[in-house]
TORSE-805221 format. One record per atom (N, C-alpha, C): x, y, z; atom name; residue number from 0. Coordinates in pm, whole numbers, padded with zeros to 5 digits, always signed. Example, Ala and Ser with C-alpha at 12.3 -4.5 7.8 and 13.67 -1.06 7.14 Angstrom:
PT       c1       c2       c3   site   pos
PT   +01319   -00569   +00780      N     0
PT   +01230   -00450   +00780     CA     0
PT   +01320   -00330   +00780      C     0
PT   +01285   -00225   +00708      N     1
PT   +01367   -00106   +00714     CA     1
PT   +01290   +00003   +00787      C     1
REM end
This chain:
PT       c1       c2       c3   site   pos
PT   -02551   +02421   -02936      N     0
PT   -02552   +02457   -02796     CA     0
PT   -02677   +02401   -02729      C     0
PT   -02791   +02400   -02803      N     1
PT   -02913   +02346   -02745     CA     1
PT   -02900   +02197   -02719      C     1
PT   -02824   +02128   -02804      N     2
PT   -02802   +01985   -02785     CA     2
PT   -02728   +01959   -02655      C     2
PT   -02624   +02038   -02631      N     3
PT   -02546   +02022   -02509     CA     3
PT   -02631   +02054   -02387      C     3
PT   -02708   +02162   -02393      N     4
PT   -02794   +02198   -02281     CA     4
PT   -02904   +02094   -02261      C     4
PT   -02949   +02032   -02369      N     5
PT   -03054   +01932   -02360     CA     5
PT   -03007   +01801   -02297      C     5
PT   -02878   +01777   -02295      N     6
PT   -02825   +01654   -02235     CA     6
PT   -02835   +01656   -02082      C     6
PT   -02836   +01773   -02023      N     7
PT   -02849   +01783   -01878     CA     7
PT   -02738   +01713   -01804      C     7
PT   -02775   +01622   -01715      N     8
PT   -02679   +01551   -01630     CA     8
PT   -02586   +01461   -01711      C     8
PT   -02627   +01424   -01832      N     9
PT   -02541   +01338   -01914     CA     9
PT   -02412   +01409   -01954      C     9
PT   -02414   +01542   -01953      N    10
PT   -02290   +01617   -01981     CA    10
PT   -02180   +01574   -01885      C    10
PT   -02217   +01554   -01758      N    11
PT   -02118   +01516   -01658     CA    11
PT   -02067   +01374   -01681      C    11
PT   -02154   +01288   -01729      N    12
PT   -02110   +01151   -01759     CA    12
PT   -02015   +01151   -01880      C    12
PT   -02043   +01235   -01978      N    13
PT   -01954   +01247   -02094     CA    13
PT   -01819   +01302   -02049      C    13
PT   -01822   +01406   -01963      N    14
PT   -01697   +01461   -01910     CA    14
PT   -01621   +01355   -01831      C    14
PT   -01692   +01276   -01752      N    15
PT   -01627   +01169   -01674     CA    15
PT   -01561   +01069   -01768      C    15
PT   -01628   +01030   -01875      N    16
PT   -01570   +00936   -01971     CA    16
PT   -01444   +00994   -02034      C    16
PT   -01448   +01121   -02071      N    17
PT   -01330   +01186   -02129     CA    17
PT   -01215   +01187   -02028      C    17
PT   -01246   +01220   -01903      N    18
PT   -01142   +01224   -01800     CA    18
PT   -01084   +01086   -01772      C    18
PT   -01168   +00983   -01775      N    19
PT   -01117   +00848   -01753     CA    19
PT   -01029   +00802   -01870      C    19
PT   -01063   +00841   -01992      N    20
PT   -00978   +00809   -02107     CA    20
PT   -00844   +00882   -02094      C    20
PT   -00847   +01008   -02051      N    21
PT   -00722   +01081   -02027     CA    21
PT   -00640   +01013   -01919      C    21
PT   -00705   +00961   -01818      N    22
PT   -00634   +00891   -01710     CA    22
PT   -00562   +00768   -01763      C    22
PT   -00624   +00699   -01854      N    23
PT   -00563   +00579   -01912     CA    23
PT   -00442   +00616   -01998      C    23
PT   -00451   +00727   -02070      N    24
PT   -00343   +00764   -02162     CA    24
PT   -00232   +00844   -02095      C    24
PT   -00261   +00911   -01985      N    25
PT   -00160   +00994   -01917     CA    25
PT   -00098   +00918   -01800      C    25
PT   +00028   +00946   -01770      N    26
PT   +00091   +00878   -01656     CA    26
PT   +00038   +00934   -01524      C    26
PT   +00045   +00850   -01420      N    27
PT   +00002   +00894   -01287     CA    27
PT   -00145   +00870   -01266      C    27
PT   -00192   +00912   -01150      N    28
PT   -00335   +00901   -01118     CA    28
PT   -00385   +01039   -01081      C    28
PT   -00414   +01119   -01181      N    29
PT   -00457   +01256   -01156     CA    29
PT   -00597   +01281   -01210      C    29
PT   -00623   +01246   -01334      N    30
PT   -00753   +01273   -01395     CA    30
PT   -00865   +01189   -01334      C    30
PT   -00827   +01077   -01273      N    31
PT   -00926   +00988   -01214     CA    31
PT   -01011   +01060   -01109      C    31
PT   -00948   +01144   -01028      N    32
PT   -01021   +01211   -00921     CA    32
PT   -01123   +01309   -00978      C    32
PT   -01088   +01376   -01086      N    33
PT   -01183   +01467   -01151     CA    33
PT   -01293   +01388   -01221      C    33
PT   -01259   +01272   -01275      N    34
PT   -01360   +01185   -01335     CA    34
PT   -01460   +01137   -01232      C    34
PT   -01411   +01100   -01113      N    35
PT   -01503   +01059   -01006     CA    35
PT   -01590   +01175   -00961      C    35
PT   -01533   +01295   -00956      N    36
PT   -01612   +01413   -00920     CA    36
PT   -01721   +01439   -01024      C    36
PT   -01689   +01415   -01153      N    37
PT   -01789   +01432   -01259     CA    37
PT   -01902   +01329   -01246      C    37
PT   -01866   +01205   -01211      N    38
PT   -01969   +01101   -01190     CA    38
PT   -02058   +01138   -01072      C    38
PT   -01996   +01184   -00963      N    39
PT   -02074   +01224   -00845     CA    39
PT   -02163   +01344   -00877      C    39
PT   -02112   +01438   -00955      N    40
PT   -02193   +01553   -00996     CA    40
PT   -02309   +01509   -01083      C    40
PT   -02286   +01412   -01170      N    41
PT   -02394   +01358   -01254     CA    41
PT   -02501   +01295   -01165      C    41
PT   -02459   +01221   -01063      N    42
PT   -02557   +01159   -00972     CA    42
PT   -02640   +01265   -00902      C    42
PT   -02575   +01372   -00859      N    43
PT   -02649   +01481   -00794     CA    43
PT   -02745   +01546   -00894      C    43
PT   -02698   +01566   -01017      N    44
PT   -02782   +01629   -01120     CA    44
PT   -02901   +01540   -01157      C    44
PT   -02882   +01406   -01155      N    45
PT   -02993   +01315   -01184     CA    45
PT   -03095   +01315   -01069      C    45
PT   -03046   +01324   -00945      N    46
PT   -03135   +01316   -00829     CA    46
PT   -03207   +01447   -00800      C    46
PT   -03140   +01558   -00821      N    47
PT   -03197   +01688   -00787     CA    47
PT   -03199   +01777   -00910      C    47
PT   -03300   +01859   -00918      N    48
PT   -03312   +01950   -01032     CA    48
PT   -03233   +02077   -00999      C    48
PT   -03103   +02071   -01022      N    49
PT   -03017   +02184   -00993     CA    49
PT   -02974   +02250   -01123      C    49
PT   -02959   +02381   -01120      N    50
PT   -02913   +02455   -01236     CA    50
PT   -02767   +02426   -01265      C    50
PT   -02721   +02463   -01384      N    51
PT   -02583   +02432   -01422     CA    51
PT   -02482   +02502   -01331      C    51
PT   -02521   +02618   -01275      N    52
PT   -02429   +02689   -01186     CA    52
PT   -02402   +02606   -01061      C    52
PT   -02510   +02550   -01003      N    53
PT   -02493   +02467   -00884     CA    53
PT   -02420   +02338   -00917      C    53
PT   -02445   +02284   -01034      N    54
PT   -02372   +02164   -01076     CA    54
PT   -02223   +02193   -01086      C    54
PT   -02189   +02309   -01140      N    55
PT   -02049   +02348   -01151     CA    55
PT   -01987   +02366   -01012      C    55
PT   -02061   +02425   -00920      N    56
PT   -02012   +02441   -00782     CA    56
PT   -01989   +02303   -00720      C    56
PT   -02084   +02211   -00738      N    57
PT   -02067   +02077   -00684     CA    57
PT   -01946   +02007   -00745      C    57
PT   -01927   +02023   -00876      N    58
PT   -01812   +01961   -00941     CA    58
PT   -01681   +02015   -00882      C    58
PT   -01673   +02146   -00865      N    59
PT   -01550   +02204   -00808     CA    59
PT   -01526   +02155   -00666      C    59
PT   -01630   +02155   -00583      N    60
PT   -01614   +02110   -00445     CA    60
PT   -01578   +01961   -00437      C    60
PT   -01645   +01881   -00519      N    61
PT   -01615   +01737   -00520     CA    61
PT   -01475   +01709   -00575      C    61
PT   -01434   +01783   -00676      N    62
PT   -01298   +01767   -00729     CA    62
PT   -01196   +01796   -00621      C    62
PT   -01216   +01905   -00551      N    63
PT   -01125   +01942   -00442     CA    63
PT   -01124   +01834   -00334      C    63
PT   -01241   +01786   -00298      N    64
PT   -01251   +01682   -00194     CA    64
PT   -01181   +01553   -00237      C    64
PT   -01202   +01510   -00361      N    65
PT   -01139   +01387   -00409     CA    65
PT   -00987   +01401   -00417      C    65
PT   -00939   +01514   -00467      N    66
PT   -00794   +01534   -00480     CA    66
PT   -00728   +01541   -00342      C    66
PT   -00786   +01619   -00251      N    67
PT   -00729   +01630   -00116     CA    67
PT   -00739   +01496   -00043      C    67
PT   -00851   +01427   -00056      N    68
PT   -00867   +01296   +00007     CA    68
PT   -00765   +01195   -00045      C    68
PT   -00744   +01193   -00176      N    69
PT   -00646   +01101   -00234     CA    69
PT   -00505   +01138   -00190      C    69
PT   -00475   +01267   -00186      N    70
PT   -00342   +01312   -00143     CA    70
PT   -00315   +01269   +00000      C    70
PT   -00413   +01290   +00090      N    71
PT   -00394   +01250   +00230     CA    71
PT   -00381   +01098   +00243      C    71
PT   -00462   +01025   +00172      N    72
PT   -00456   +00879   +00179     CA    72
PT   -00322   +00827   +00129      C    72
PT   -00276   +00879   +00016      N    73
PT   -00151   +00831   -00041     CA    73
PT   -00030   +00874   +00041      C    73
PT   -00041   +00982   +00116      N    74
PT   +00069   +01019   +00207     CA    74
PT   +00076   +00924   +00326      C    74
PT   -00039   +00876   +00371      N    75
PT   -00041   +00784   +00484     CA    75
PT   -00015   +00640   +00439      C    75
PT   -00052   +00605   +00317      N    76
PT   -00036   +00470   +00262     CA    76
PT   +00035   +00478   +00127      C    76
PT   +00167   +00505   +00126      N    77
PT   +00237   +00519   -00002     CA    77
PT   +00234   +00390   -00083      C    77
PT   +00234   +00407   -00214      N    78
PT   +00235   +00291   -00304     CA    78
PT   +00371   +00224   -00296      C    78
PT   +00371   +00092   -00282      N    79
PT   +00495   +00018   -00276     CA    79
PT   +00510   -00065   -00403      C    79
PT   +00632   -00077   -00448      N    80
PT   +00661   -00147   -00571     CA    80
PT   +00741   -00273   -00542      C    80
PT   +00724   -00374   -00626      N    81
PT   +00805   -00495   -00615     CA    81
PT   +00951   -00465   -00650      C    81
PT   +00971   -00365   -00735      N    82
PT   +01106   -00326   -00778     CA    82
PT   +01123   -00175   -00758      C    82
PT   +01150   -00132   -00634      N    83
PT   +01158   +00012   -00607     CA    83
PT   +01272   +00083   -00680      C    83
PT   +01376   +00012   -00720      N    84
PT   +01489   +00075   -00788     CA    84
PT   +01481   +00061   -00940      C    84
PT   +01363   +00035   -00992      N    85
PT   +01346   +00012   -01135     CA    85
PT   +01402   +00127   -01219      C    85
PT   +01374   +00249   -01181      N    86
PT   +01419   +00364   -01259     CA    86
PT   +01547   +00425   -01206      C    86
PT   +01614   +00357   -01115      N    87
PT   +01742   +00404   -01062     CA    87
PT   +01847   +00298   -01091      C    87
PT   +01884   +00289   -01218      N    88
PT   +01973   +00182   -01262     CA    88
PT   +02106   +00184   -01191      C    88
PT   +02164   +00301   -01170      N    89
PT   +02296   +00309   -01107     CA    89
PT   +02290   +00260   -00962      C    89
PT   +02188   +00294   -00889      N    90
PT   +02175   +00256   -00749     CA    90
PT   +02162   +00105   -00735      C    90
PT   +02105   +00040   -00834      N    91
PT   +02090   -00106   -00829     CA    91
PT   +02223   -00178   -00825      C    91
PT   +02331   -00113   -00868      N    92
PT   +02462   -00179   -00873     CA    92
PT   +02543   -00164   -00745      C    92
PT   +02493   -00089   -00649      N    93
PT   +02567   -00071   -00523     CA    93
PT   +02585   -00208   -00457      C    93
PT   +02709   -00235   -00417      N    94
PT   +02742   -00361   -00353     CA    94
PT   +02798   -00464   -00449      C    94
PT   +02784   -00443   -00578      N    95
PT   +02836   -00538   -00677     CA    95
PT   +02985   -00513   -00700      C    95
PT   +03056   -00616   -00739      N    96
PT   +03199   -00604   -00774     CA    96
PT   +03218   -00634   -00922      C    96
PT   +03306   -00555   -00986      N    97
PT   +03333   -00569   -01129     CA    97
PT   +03479   -00537   -01156      C    97
PT   +03526   -00576   -01273      N    98
PT   +03663   -00547   -01314     CA    98
PT   +03666   -00418   -01396      C    98
PT   +03769   -00337   -01374      N    99
PT   +03785   -00214   -01452     CA    99
PT   +03824   -00248   -01595      C    99
PT   +03759   -00187   -01693      N   100
PT   +03801   -00204   -01832     CA   100
PT   +03891   -00089   -01874      C   100
PT   +03883   +00022   -01802      N   101
PT   +03974   +00135   -01819     CA   101
PT   +04028   +00169   -01681      C   101
PT   +04156   +00198   -01669      N   102
PT   +04211   +00231   -01537     CA   102
PT   +04149   +00358   -01481      C   102
PT   +04146   +00370   -01351      N   103
PT   +04099   +00495   -01290     CA   103
PT   +04219   +00589   -01284      C   103
PT   +04215   +00692   -01367      N   104
PT   +04320   +00793   -01374     CA   104
PT   +04253   +00928   -01349      C   104
PT   +04316   +01006   -01262      N   105
PT   +04257   +01135   -01222     CA   105
PT   +04115   +01117   -01168      C   105
PT   +04093   +01005   -01102      N   106
PT   +03964   +00980   -01039     CA   106
PT   +03857   +00924   -01129      C   106
PT   +03886   +00901   -01258      N   107
PT   +03784   +00852   -01352     CA   107
PT   +03830   +00728   -01424      C   107
PT   +03736   +00634   -01444      N   108
PT   +03761   +00512   -01517     CA   108
PT   +03630   +00455   -01565      C   108
PT   +03628   +00324   -01600      N   109
PT   +03502   +00263   -01643     CA   109
PT   +03503   +00114   -01616      C   109
PT   +03382   +00060   -01599      N   110
PT   +03361   -00083   -01582     CA   110
PT   +03254   -00126   -01681      C   110
PT   +03254   -00256   -01711      N   111
PT   +03148   -00310   -01797     CA   111
PT   +03056   -00393   -01708      C   111
PT   +02927   -00356   -01710      N   112
PT   +02826   -00429   -01634     CA   112
PT   +02721   -00475   -01734      C   112
PT   +02711   -00605   -01750      N   113
PT   +02619   -00658   -01850     CA   113
PT   +02667   -00615   -01987      C   113
PT   +02579   -00548   -02062      N   114
PT   +02617   -00501   -02195     CA   114
PT   +02641   -00350   -02196      C   114
PT   +02656   -00289   -02077      N   115
PT   +02675   -00144   -02067     CA   115
PT   +02811   -00111   -02007      C   115
PT   +02866   -00001   -02051      N   116
PT   +02989   +00050   -01993     CA   116
PT   +02952   +00169   -01905      C   116
PT   +02993   +00161   -01779      N   117
PT   +02960   +00264   -01680     CA   117
PT   +03085   +00342   -01644      C   117
PT   +03073   +00473   -01636      N   118
PT   +03181   +00558   -01589     CA   118
PT   +03187   +00545   -01438      C   118
PT   +03309   +00540   -01384      N   119
PT   +03327   +00526   -01240     CA   119
PT   +03422   +00633   -01189      C   119
PT   +03409   +00661   -01061      N   120
PT   +03501   +00752   -00993     CA   120
PT   +03552   +00682   -00869      C   120
PT   +03680   +00702   -00839      N   121
PT   +03737   +00638   -00723     CA   121
PT   +03887   +00658   -00718      C   121
PT   +03956   +00583   -00633      N   122
PT   +04101   +00597   -00621     CA   122
PT   +04172   +00542   -00744      C   122
PT   +04294   +00587   -00766      N   123
PT   +04374   +00542   -00880     CA   123
PT   +04391   +00390   -00874      C   123
PT   +04347   +00321   -00979      N   124
PT   +04359   +00174   -00987     CA   124
PT   +04390   +00136   -01131      C   124
PT   +04465   +00027   -01151      N   125
PT   +04500   -00014   -01288     CA   125
PT   +04384   -00086   -01358      C   125
PT   +04397   -00097   -01489      N   126
PT   +04300   -00173   -01569     CA   126
PT   +04296   -00317   -01519      C   126
PT   +04176   -00374   -01510      N   127
PT   +04158   -00511   -01465     CA   127
PT   +04143   -00526   -01315      C   127
PT   +04164   -00418   -01239      N   128
PT   +04149   -00426   -01093     CA   128
PT   +04002   -00449   -01058      C   128
PT   +03982   -00526   -00955      N   129
PT   +03845   -00555   -00909     CA   129
PT   +03801   -00440   -00819      C   129
PT   +03682   -00384   -00848      N   130
PT   +03628   -00274   -00769     CA   130
PT   +03487   -00309   -00722      C   130
PT   +03448   -00247   -00612      N   131
PT   +03313   -00264   -00558     CA   131
PT   +03241   -00130   -00565      C   131
PT   +03119   -00132   -00614      N   132
PT   +03039   -00009   -00625     CA   132
PT   +02986   +00025   -00486      C   132
PT   +03015   +00147   -00440      N   133
PT   +02973   +00189   -00306     CA   133
PT   +02873   +00304   -00310      C   133
PT   +02848   +00361   -00427      N   134
PT   +02754   +00472   -00436     CA   134
PT   +02729   +00508   -00581      C   134
PT   +02638   +00602   -00600      N   135
PT   +02606   +00647   -00735     CA   135
PT   +02570   +00794   -00731      C   135
PT   +02611   +00865   -00835      N   136
PT   +02576   +01006   -00852     CA   136
PT   +02528   +01021   -00995      C   136
PT   +02397   +01013   -01013      N   137
PT   +02341   +01012   -01148     CA   137
PT   +02379   +00881   -01215      C   137
PT   +02452   +00890   -01327      N   138
PT   +02496   +00768   -01396     CA   138
PT   +02643   +00737   -01367      C   138
PT   +02703   +00810   -01275      N   139
PT   +02842   +00789   -01237     CA   139
PT   +02848   +00702   -01112      C   139
PT   +02918   +00590   -01121      N   140
PT   +02930   +00497   -01009     CA   140
PT   +03051   +00532   -00925      C   140
PT   +03034   +00532   -00794      N   141
PT   +03147   +00554   -00703     CA   141
PT   +03198   +00418   -00659      C   141
PT   +03329   +00394   -00675      N   142
PT   +03387   +00262   -00647     CA   142
PT   +03508   +00272   -00555      C   142
PT   +03537   +00160   -00491      N   143
PT   +03660   +00142   -00413     CA   143
PT   +03718   +00008   -00455      C   143
PT   +03846   -00012   -00423      N   144
PT   +03908   -00141   -00452     CA   144
PT   +03831   -00250   -00377      C   144
PT   +03807   -00362   -00443      N   145
PT   +03732   -00472   -00380     CA   145
PT   +03802   -00515   -00252      C   145
PT   +03726   -00536   -00147      N   146
PT   +03780   -00579   -00020     CA   146
PT   +03814   -00465   +00073      C   146
PT   +03795   -00339   +00030      N   147
PT   +03822   -00225   +00117     CA   147
PT   +03689   -00158   +00153      C   147
PT   +03690   -00079   +00258      N   148
PT   +03570   -00008   +00303     CA   148
PT   +03566   +00130   +00235      C   148
PT   +03444   +00179   +00213      N   149
PT   +03428   +00312   +00158     CA   149
PT   +03462   +00415   +00264      C   149
PT   +03531   +00519   +00226      N   150
PT   +03570   +00623   +00322     CA   150
PT   +03457   +00721   +00343      C   150
REM end
């Protein structure tokens, strides 16, 4: 315990390093703001002779400020992706036309897209009919006969 107390402001730098490592290993950008608050608290602790209680208060206030600041900034400037539909595989197929490999009976059938077989819902159509994907509900594709409009 004396070793930890003897480190003084370096405790905050160690905490910052741990938080930055967690940021690298965890998804999202959450631990980074606490890591920055720890670095800022370390700077305050190096510059001013403050007790651990005040350092803890500064860390809490700075953490809150960094998290709220990042939240407000990211709401005003959302992150944009080159491939916004990357994790929405079904939505990526909207507008494409494919042949049915199983007929649509009782509203259900299937198409082959690439190396995957997708379940589809739509009007009664025979096997081999050309369909156009007009929507998606989870992994279920909504289709209509090619050349017709979605109702």
